[in-house]
C-alpha positions in Angstrom: 198.6 -24.2 -132.3 200.3 -23.0 -128.9 202.8 -24.8 -126.8 200.4 -26.2 -124.3 198.2 -27.8 -126.5 201.2 -29.1 -128.4 202.4 -30.5 -125.0 199.1 -32.1 -124.0 198.6 -34.0 -127.4 202.2 -35.1 -127.1 201.2 -36.7 -123.9 198.1 -38.3 -125.7 200.4 -39.6 -128.3 202.9 -41.3 -125.7 200.2 -42.4 -123.5 201.4 -40.3 -120.5 198.5 -40.3 -117.8 200.0 -37.5 -115.7 198.8 -33.9 -116.7 199.7 -30.3 -115.9 197.0 -28.1 -115.2 194.4 -30.4 -114.3 192.6 -30.3 -110.7 193.6 -33.2 -108.3 190.0 -34.2 -108.0 189.6 -34.7 -111.8 187.5 -37.8 -112.3 186.7 -39.2 -115.8 183.9 -41.7 -116.1 183.3 -43.7 -119.1 179.6 -44.2 -120.2 177.9 -46.4 -122.8 174.4 -47.5 -123.6 173.6 -51.1 -124.4 169.9 -51.3 -125.1 168.3 -54.1 -127.1 167.6 -57.8 -127.2 169.8 -60.4 -125.8 171.0 -61.3 -129.4 172.1 -57.8 -129.9 173.9 -57.5 -126.7 175.6 -60.7 -127.4 176.6 -59.2 -130.8 178.3 -56.1 -129.1 179.6 -58.0 -126.1 183.5 -58.0 -127.4 183.1 -54.2 -127.7 182.0 -53.8 -124.2 184.6 -56.3 -122.7 187.1 -54.0 -124.6 186.0 -50.9 -122.7 185.7 -52.5 -119.5 189.5 -53.7 -119.8 190.4 -50.2 -120.7 188.6 -48.8 -117.8 190.2 -51.4 -115.5 193.6 -50.5 -116.7 193.1 -46.7 -116.6 191.2 -46.8 -113.2 188.2 -45.3 -114.8 184.5 -45.7 -113.6 182.4 -47.4 -116.0 178.7 -46.8 -116.5 176.7 -49.2 -118.7 173.1 -48.3 -118.9 170.8 -50.9 -120.5 167.4 -49.3 -120.1 165.9 -46.3 -122.0 166.1 -42.8 -120.3 162.9 -41.2 -122.2 159.7 -43.2 -122.5 158.7 -41.1 -125.6 162.0 -41.1 -127.5 164.1 -43.9 -129.0 167.0 -45.5 -127.1 169.6 -43.3 -128.7 168.3 -40.4 -127.1 169.1 -41.8 -123.6 172.7 -40.6 -123.7 171.2 -37.0 -123.5 169.1 -37.4 -120.4 171.4 -39.7 -118.8 174.5 -37.4 -119.1 172.6 -34.4 -118.0 171.1 -36.3 -114.9 174.7 -37.5 -114.0 176.2 -34.1 -114.0 173.3 -32.8 -112.0 173.6 -35.8 -109.4 177.1 -36.8 -109.4 179.4 -33.6 -108.4 182.6 -36.2 -108.1 182.5 -36.7 -111.7 184.4 -34.0 -113.7 184.3 -35.4 -117.3 182.4 -38.1 -119.1 183.7 -39.8 -122.2 180.8 -41.3 -123.9 181.2 -44.4 -126.1 178.7 -46.0 -128.5 178.3 -49.8 -127.8 179.6 -50.7 -131.2 183.0 -48.9 -130.2 186.0 -51.4 -129.6 189.1 -50.0 -127.9 192.1 -51.4 -129.8 194.8 -49.4 -128.1 194.9 -49.2 -124.5 198.1 -47.1 -124.2 195.6 -44.1 -125.4 195.0 -41.7 -122.3 192.1 -39.5 -122.0 193.5 -37.2 -119.4 195.6 -34.8 -121.9 192.2 -34.5 -123.9 190.7 -33.3 -120.9 193.5 -30.8 -120.4 193.1 -29.4 -123.8 189.3 -29.0 -123.3 190.0 -27.1 -120.3 192.7 -24.9 -121.6 190.3 -24.1 -124.6 187.4 -23.4 -122.1 185.1 -25.7 -124.2 182.4 -28.2 -122.6 182.3 -30.8 -125.4 184.7 -32.3 -127.6 183.5 -34.1 -130.6 184.9 -35.8 -133.8 183.5 -35.7 -137.4 182.6 -39.2 -138.9 183.7 -40.9 -141.9 181.3 -38.9 -143.8 182.4 -35.4 -142.7 179.5 -35.1 -140.2 179.5 -34.2 -136.7 179.4 -37.5 -134.7 178.5 -38.0 -131.1 179.1 -41.6 -131.0 182.5 -40.9 -129.1 182.7 -37.4 -127.2 184.1 -36.2 -124.1 181.7 -34.0 -122.1 182.9 -31.6 -119.1 180.7 -31.3 -116.0 179.4 -27.8 -116.2 176.3 -25.7 -116.4 177.3 -24.8 -119.9 177.3 -28.6 -120.9 173.9 -29.1 -119.4 172.5 -26.1 -121.1 173.7 -27.6 -124.6 172.1 -30.7 -123.7 168.9 -29.0 -122.9 169.1 -27.5 -126.4 169.7 -30.7 -128.1 166.5 -32.0 -126.1 164.3 -28.9 -127.5 164.8 -30.2 -131.1 161.7 -32.5 -130.9 161.5 -32.6 -134.6 164.4 -35.0 -134.8 163.1 -37.5 -132.4 162.7 -40.0 -135.0 165.5 -38.8 -137.4 167.5 -41.7 -138.8 170.4 -39.9 -136.8 168.2 -39.2 -133.6 170.1 -37.2 -131.1 173.1 -36.8 -133.5 171.0 -34.9 -136.0 169.8 -32.5 -133.1 173.4 -32.0 -132.0 174.4 -31.2 -135.6 171.4 -28.6 -135.6 172.3 -27.0 -132.4 175.8 -26.8 -133.7 174.6 -24.8 -136.7 171.9 -22.8 -135.1 172.7 -22.1 -131.6 175.8 -19.7 -131.2 176.2 -20.9 -127.5 176.4 -24.5 -128.4 178.9 -23.7 -131.4 181.1 -21.7 -129.1 181.3 -24.6 -126.5 181.9 -27.4 -128.7 185.5 -28.2 -129.6 185.6 -30.2 -132.8 188.4 -32.5 -133.9 189.0 -32.7 -137.8 191.1 -35.8 -137.9 188.5 -38.4 -136.5 191.1 -40.8 -136.3 192.2 -39.3 -132.8 189.3 -40.6 -131.0 186.9 -42.1 -133.6 187.9 -44.3 -136.3 185.8 -46.2 -138.6 185.5 -49.3 -140.6 184.4 -47.4 -143.9 184.4 -43.7 -145.1 187.4 -41.2 -144.9 188.6 -42.0 -141.6 189.3 -45.8 -141.7 190.8 -47.6 -138.6 194.4 -48.1 -138.7 197.0 -50.3 -136.6 197.6 -48.3 -133.5 194.2 -46.2 -133.5 192.5 -45.8 -130.1 189.2 -47.4 -131.2 187.3 -48.9 -134.0 183.7 -47.7 -134.5 181.4 -50.2 -136.0 178.9 -47.5 -137.1 176.8 -47.7 -140.4 177.2 -51.6 -140.7 174.6 -54.3 -141.1 174.4 -56.6 -137.9 175.5 -59.2 -140.5 178.8 -57.7 -141.1 179.3 -56.6 -137.5 178.7 -60.3 -136.5 181.9 -61.1 -138.6 184.0 -58.0 -138.0 183.5 -57.7 -134.3 184.9 -61.1 -133.1 187.6 -60.9 -135.7 188.8 -57.5 -134.4 188.6 -58.6 -130.9 190.5 -61.8 -131.3 193.2 -59.8 -133.4 193.6 -56.9 -130.7 193.9 -59.5 -128.2 196.7 -61.3 -130.0 198.7 -58.1 -130.9 198.0 -56.1 -127.8 201.7 -55.9 -126.6 203.0 -54.8 -130.3 200.3 -51.9 -130.7 202.3 -48.5 -130.6 201.7 -45.8 -128.7 199.4 -43.2 -130.6 201.1 -41.0 -132.9 199.0 -38.4 -134.6 199.8 -35.1 -136.6 198.8 -32.4 -133.9 197.7 -30.0 -136.6 194.6 -32.1 -137.3 192.8 -30.7 -134.2 190.4 -27.9 -135.0 188.7 -25.7 -132.3 185.0 -24.8 -132.6 184.9 -25.0 -136.4 
């Protein structure tokens, strides 16, 4: 790992917002998609509130979409069309941090800017992690506003055979990553998911001090217990949460 990446990761650890090498007009927006009936939205409300608080603290624009983008695809695909549309119509947005609606921010000291810097220095378009089962996961991802990113999203859209796959657009992303050389070359993959995407179960389980906890792969019955419990816990211990501290060697580029 070169010194510039190590320095940027140090800033991630320490929660420093100022970065070297980023353009002054670099503007990060946070996007989440919350589509469903009222009970479902109420179930995930603590997650949304945690994201709102984080965005307010870090002066980030928050975009919450509550209607499907496509009329012929499941709601999970909405992020693909919406991110593509935002990049084509919002030149003021340089990057989008996408968060699933069942993601809760658990460490507000974590800063996104150093990850943006890493993405820029490595000349990549999208940053993903792998999930608790060792699969590429787009539930938490950082996208750069560029023609290359739009091209990848259009590639993912073309995998219509995954329209109703149980993993929907995530399965299409995995296929593009394997089959499409350009997509593979432009995606930066973090092998230690805990840097940006910790889980309740699986190999990358949430630990005190992690940036987020992702309630993916759980029943709504389990979510109804865990989400409010985590939310109350995080509010109580917020002042005691440490700065992020990860082993920097766990970041992998394009592999």
